[in-house]
N, C-alpha and C positions, 0 to 999 in steps of 0.2 A: 630298806634302803641302806647301803653301806656308805657312811660319811667319813671324811677325814676331819678330825676334830683338832683345833688349835685354840687353846685358851677359851674353851666353851663355844667357839665359832664352829658351826657345822657347814662344811662345803662339800658338795657332792663330788665323788670321784669321777673320773672320765667316763666310765661305763654308765654310771647313774645319770650324769649330765646328758650323755647321748640319748639315753632312754627317755629322759624328760623332754628333750628336744623333739624326739620322734612323736611323743604324745602331743606336744604343742602343735607340731606340723599337722597331725591328724585333726586336731581341733580347728586349726585355721582353714583346712581344706573342707570342713563341713559347711554346708549351706546355711545352717541355722545358728551360726556363731553370734553371740550377743555382742553388739557393737561396743557396749560399755566394758566388756572384758577384752576386747581385741587389743587395745593399746597395752594393757597389762601383760598379756601373753607375748606380744612382740618385744616388750622391754625385757621380760624374763628370758626370752629366746636369745636376745642380744647378749645378756649376761652369761648365759650358758655357752654361747659360741666363743666369747672371750675367754672363759674358763678353759674350754677345750683347746683353744689355740695356745694358751699359756702352758697347759699340760704337755702338748705336743712339742713346744719349744724346749721345755725342760727335759723331756725325754730325749730329744735330738742332741742336746748338749751332753747328756749322760752317755748316750751311745757313742758320740764322737770321741769323748774322753776314753771310753773303753777301747775303741778301735785304735786310737792313737797310742794307747799303752800297749796294745797288742803289736802294733807296728814297730814299736821300739825294740821288740824281741826280733833279732835278726833271723831270717829264714835262709836256708841254703839257696844260692842262686848260681847260675852259670855266668860266664864272663860278660854276657850282654845284659845282665840284670834280671833276666827271666828265671822263674823257678826251674831248677835243673830236673828234668823228667827222669834222669837216671839215679837221682838221689833217693834211696829207699826210705829215708827219714820223713819224706813228705807224705808217705802213705801209712804211717804208724798211727 
């Protein structure tokens, strides 16, 4: 398992958390799940879901930052603001 380590704390990465969630889901779908384990698995699933949501939110912010930085670079446009199809630099 690949973990992200911060000061000795091991937190699974997104892919590992998703794989663990998939395993928990399989366990929960089984007819023979031990009721004593059920609450623990549901709590762990909730933690993993929160972790995945946080990772997605962080990635979204990073992507938006990159896109906005790319948008700061002016691209050739025609007078109505649309990319000029006759401008050969668009296809380089």
